[in-house]
N, C-alpha and C positions, 0 to 999 in steps of 0.2 A: 655015492648016495648022499643026498643033501640032508643036513641036520634040520629037522623040523622045528627045533627050538628057536622061536623068534628072538629071544634075548641074545642068543648067540649071533644070529644074523645081524642084529643091531650092533653088537659089539664090533664085529668085523667090518661093518660099514662106517664106523666113526672116523672122521678126518683127523689125522695126527696133528698135534700142536706145533706152532711155528717156533723156529729156533730164535733165540735172542741175537740181535745184530752183533757183529764183531766189534771189538773195542775201537778199531780205527774208524769204523762208520759212525760210532757214537761221538767220537771226537770231532769228526767233520760236521755233524749236525749241530753240535753245540757251538762250533766256531762260526757257522753261517748265521745262527740265531743271534749271537753276540755282536757280530759285525752289522747285522741289520738294525739292532737296537742302537748301536753307536751312530750309524749313519742317520737314523731317524732323529736322534737327539741333536745331531750336528746341523741338520738342514730344516728341521721343523721350526715354525715361528717361536720367538722367545715369549714364553708365558710364565706367569707366576704359579706357585703351587696352589693347592686347594685352599679355600678360605678356612679361617680358624676363629674360634670363640674362646676367649680367656676370661677368667674371673680375677678381678682386682678389688682392692679395698677402697674404691672410690666413694667419696662422701656424696650425700644426696644434695644436689643443687637445683633440682626441679627442671633440668634440661638434659638434652643429649648433645654431644659435641662430636665434630668430625675434624680430622687432621690428615695431611696438611691442608690448609685452606687454599693455598696457591701451589700449583705444580708447574714449573717452567720446563719446556722441552725444546731442544733443537733437533729437528728431524729433516729427512730428505724425502722427496716423492717416492712412494712405493715402500717406504720403511715401516716396520712393525715393531712395537715394543710394548711394555706394560709397566704400570706403577701400582704400588699398594696404597690403599687409604684405610684409615682406622676410624671406627665409630664407637663411642662409649655411651652407655646408658646410665645417666645419673639422675633420672627423674624420680626414683624411689618406687616405681611401678614396673610391671612387665609391659613392654610396648612392642608393637609390630611396625616395622619400618619398610617403606617402599622406596626403591631407587629408580630414578629417571634421569634422562640426559636432555639438556636444553642448550641452545645457543646463547651467547652473551653478546650484548650490543651496548656500546657507549652512548651517552647522551650529549646534546649540544648546549645544555644549560648548566653544566658543571656538576650535575648530580651523579650519584653512583650508577654504574652499569645496571642494565635490566636483563631479566631472563625472558626469552621469547616464546616459551611453551612449545607449541607445534610448528611455529614459524621458523624459517631459515634466515640467517644473516649472511651478508656478503662476506663477512669475515668469520663465519661460523665453522664449527667442527663437531657438531653433535652426532653426525653420522659416522665419525671416526672412532667414537668411544663405545666400548662394550663392557659394562660392569659384569663381574662374575656372578652376581646375584640380582634378582629383581625384588626380593623381599626377604625379611628375616624377623624372627621374634627374639628379643633380648630381654633378659631379666636385669634387675638392678645390679649395677657394678660389673656387668658383662661388657667386654670389648670385642668387637668384630674387626678382623683384619681380612680384607679381600682385595683382589687385583682388578685393575681396569686395563683392558687391552686397547691400544691406540694403533690404528692403521691409517697411514697417509696415502690417499689415492695417487696413482702415477701421474695424473694430469693436474695436480694441484699447483696453483700459482705461488711464486715466492711471497713471503711476508708473514704476517701474524694471523693466526686462526684461533678461535676461542669458544670454549664450551664448558659446561659444568655438570658434574654428577650431583644430583639433588637427592638428599635423604629427607623423606617426609613421613610424618605420623599424624594420626587423627586422635583427638580426645573429645569427650563429651562433657560439656559444662552445663549445669542447671542454673538458669538465672530467671528469676521471677516466674518459676514454675514451668518454664519451657526449656527444652534441650537444645543446645547449640553445638554443632560440630566445629571444632577448632583444629585447623591444620597448621602444623609447624614444619618449616622447611629450612634446611641449612645446606649450603653448597660447598663443594670441593672444586675450585676452578682449575682448569687446564689451559695454560697459555703456551701455545705451540707456535714456534717460529720455523717456517719451512725455508730451507736454504735457497739462496738466489739473490737477485738484486733487491736491496733494501732502500727505503726512503725514510730516513730518520729526521724529519723536519717538524718544527713546531714553533709556537710563540707563547709568550707569557703576558697576561694582562697586568696593568698596574695594580699594586696591592690595594685591597679594599679595606679602608680604615674609616672610622667615624671622624668627620671633619672637626667636630668640637666635642670635648669631654670635660667633665668636672674633675674626675679622678681616674686613676688606673684601676684595674688592668685594662689594656687596650687589645681588642680583638683584631687580628689581621688575617684577611682571607686572600688566598692566591688561586688563580684559575689558569691552568695550562691547556693550550689548544694543540692537539696532535693532528697534523695534516699529512702525516706519512702513511705507510702501509704496514707498520709494525708497532706494537705497543712500546711506550717509552716509560722510563722511571725517573722523572725529574727529582732533583735533590739539591741541597745547598744550604744557604743561611739568609737571614734577614738582619741587616744592620740598621740600628736605630741611631740617628744623628740629631744633635741639638741644633739650635739656630746658628751656632758658630761653625757647624760642619764637623764637629767632633763626635766620634762614635762612642755612645754611652752604653750600648748593649748590643749583643749579637745573639740571635735566636736560631738554633739549628733547625733545619727543615729535613725531616726524614723522607726517603723516596716514597712516592705513591705512583700507582699504575694508571696510565692513561691509554685507553684503547685507540686504535687507528680511527681517524676521521671523527673525533669526539673531543669533548672538553671535560676536565675533571678538576674539582676544587680541592683545596687543602686549607685547613683552619689552624691558625697558630695564635698564641697569646703572649703579649709582653706583660708579665706578671709583676708590675710595680704600682704602688698605690699613689704616693704623693709626687705629683709632677707639676711643672709650670712652664708655659711657653710654647713655642712652635717646634715641632719635631718632624723628621722625615724618615719614613720606612723604606729602605732600599733593599730589594730582593735580588740576590745573586744566585741564580739557579742553573745547574749543569744538567745536560740531557744528551742523549744520543752518543755519538762518537766524538767526545771532546768539545761539544758545543756549549755555549753559555749565554743566558739571557739576563739582562740587568734592567730593572724598571724600578720606579720610585713613586711614592705619594706622600704628601705632607698633611699634618693634622695639628690641631691646637688642644692643649690641656690647660684649663684655667679654673682653679678652685674658687669660683666667684662668691660662694657663700662665705668662705673664710675671708676673702678680700673685703666684702661688705661688712663683715663683723669687725675687721680691723679699722675700716674707715669710720664705722659708727663709734668704736671705742675712742678713736682720735677726736671725733667731734665732741663726744661727751667729756673727754679730758680737757679740751680747749674751753668748753662751756664752764666746767667746774673751775678751771684756772681763772677765767674772767670773773666768775662769781666770787671766788675767794679774794681776788685783787680788789674788786669793788667793795666787798665787805670790810677789808682791811682799811681801805680809804675812808669808808664811812666811820669806822671805829676811831681812826686817827682824827677825823674831823670832830667827832663827838668828844674825844679826849681833849682836843684843843679848845673846844667851846666850853667844856667843863673847867679846864685849867684857867682860862682867861677870867671867868667870873670869880674863881677862887682867889686868883691873884689880885682881883680888883682892878684889872687893867682894861683899858678900852681896846678896840680892834687894833690890828697890826699897825705898828708905827708909834703907838702911844707908850708913855713911860711905864716901866715895870715897877711893881711894888714888892718890897721885901716880904717874904713869907712870915707867918706868925711863928713865934718861938725864937726868932733871931734876935739875940740880945745885943744892943748897941752899946759900945763903950764910949763914954764921953771923951771927946778929943781935948786933951789938955795941952795947950801950947806951952812948951817949956820956955823958961826965960833965957834970953840970949846970954850966953856966957862963953867964955873962951874954953877951948878944950884944955884939959890938964896937960901940962907939958909932959912929953914922953909917952902918951897913950895913943893907940890907933884911933882913927875916926870910927864912930859907931856905924854898924851895918844898917841895912834898910829896915825901916820900921815894920812891924807885923800888924799895926793898926792902920786900917785902910777904910776910907769912906766907900759906901755902897755905890754911889754914882761914879766912883772911879773904876770899880770892877764892872759895873753894868750901867753905862751912860744913859740908857733909856729909862732908868728907874727914877731919876730926879730925887734920889734919897741921899741926904748928906750925912746920915748916921754913920758912925765909925764902928767897925767890928774888928775883932782880933782874929786874923786868919790863921793864927797858930793854935787857936783853941780847937780841939777835935770836934766838939759838937757843932761849932760854928762852921768849920770846914765841911762837915757832912751836909749841913743845910745848903751851903754854897754849891757843893757838888750836885745836889738835887736841882738847884736853880739852873745850873749848866745843862743838866739832862733835859729839863723842861724846854730850854731854848733849842736843844738839838731836835726834840720831838716837833717843836713848832717849825723848825727849818725843814724837816722832812715833810710835814704837811704842806708847806708852801711849795716845795719841789713837786709833790704829787699834783698840785693844782696848777703847776706851770708858772708860779710866781717866783722867779729866780732872784729878782732884786731883793724882795723881802727876805728870802732865804739867805742871801749873801749877808745882809745886815745882821741877822740872828747868829750866823756862823762866826762872823768876825768878832762880835761881842763875846760869844761863848769861848772863842779861842783865846782872846785876851785874858779873860777871867781864868781859864784853865791854866794858861801859861803863868799867870801871876801866882796861882796857888800851887804850881809845880805838879799838876796832874798831866803827866806825859802821855798816858794812855788816851785820855780824852783829846789831847792835842793831836795825836795821830789820827783818831777817828774823824775829827773835824777837818783835818787836812785832806783826808780821802774824800769827804763829802764836798769840799770846796772845789775839787777837780771836776765835779759834775755840774757846777754852777756856771 
């Protein structure tokens, strides 16, 4: 007889619980799971970990920065890899940053490469790059680290391919009552070289220098033309040579990136101020696989303002020298004219007159007598007539040349004759000067004035 109690019926109909798997089965399950994860990690594409945001003590600079700015990769067709880039907010505000990818294309006029937006370049790689994020909001001093996946298609041609991950942000600025949206963008360039046949060929233009400068420093510009299919990094030095060909300075040239089928300029400076003459800037630039380009340009540096100032100073000096010489001649002429009336003498060649104050001693002719026996003959007399010392004076008065006051006056008369001779020499009257010098020399020698004799002999050499 059945039990009418439904609860009982329900209890008997309950499905019994499953038994736990045996330990051997559990170990087998764990082994297969671990092996599957290992194989997945081995054969899955290489990718970086999830992005991260860290806080740093960055100072406020009013901008956000990205690094590295250049990432160079050597890859093969079909290869996949990833690289990390970092972006720091130093604006002082909380900002929202969007990420995009654009191709990079070089220019033909030496300017920096440009970003093409939605357009593709023959050497582009924008479709190969996949940033981990499309946008993010960062506070002041926060730094984002995220990965960028790079996948090279199987059919890619060998050579260089270029793209950039651009980080951009918008800000609102109020100017004159109107709101302006200002977009700031900074790139992280990816320079990808795909393995295969490479053409590393290029040329260097002559250095661009100013033909004429007044002073330094001298700006020197270089333009390298890349005509190959991979980017080049020319580098080297600029040698500055003077007009003798001697190297006076060497300026290092750091490497700069030149994309395929484009030109790129490099600016350098010879930082020297005072220069003079003709110089030559010779650029020695290495590029590619051991290739070197050597070109040169000449320029002039002439400080013409300084030269004009020196010439003007010389002209003024010559003018002043001529003026001083003329004034001295006039003074000598005036002194001679003043002296001639004072002496009471007529023009050149007339007899001289003894100056006032010269006391003449009467000449007493001694009686003829025989010398006392046994005594030496007397020495030369110190009493001399003026016309004997100065023949041009026609003055027969006798003076005592041993008297100090008389000798002083006679020395002044010799000095006057020397001044008169100098005046004659200045006027080109050499004969008159010679007469005055000869008369002055005889008087000086007679008085024993050896210094005056030496002066007169020096003057007579010019007559």
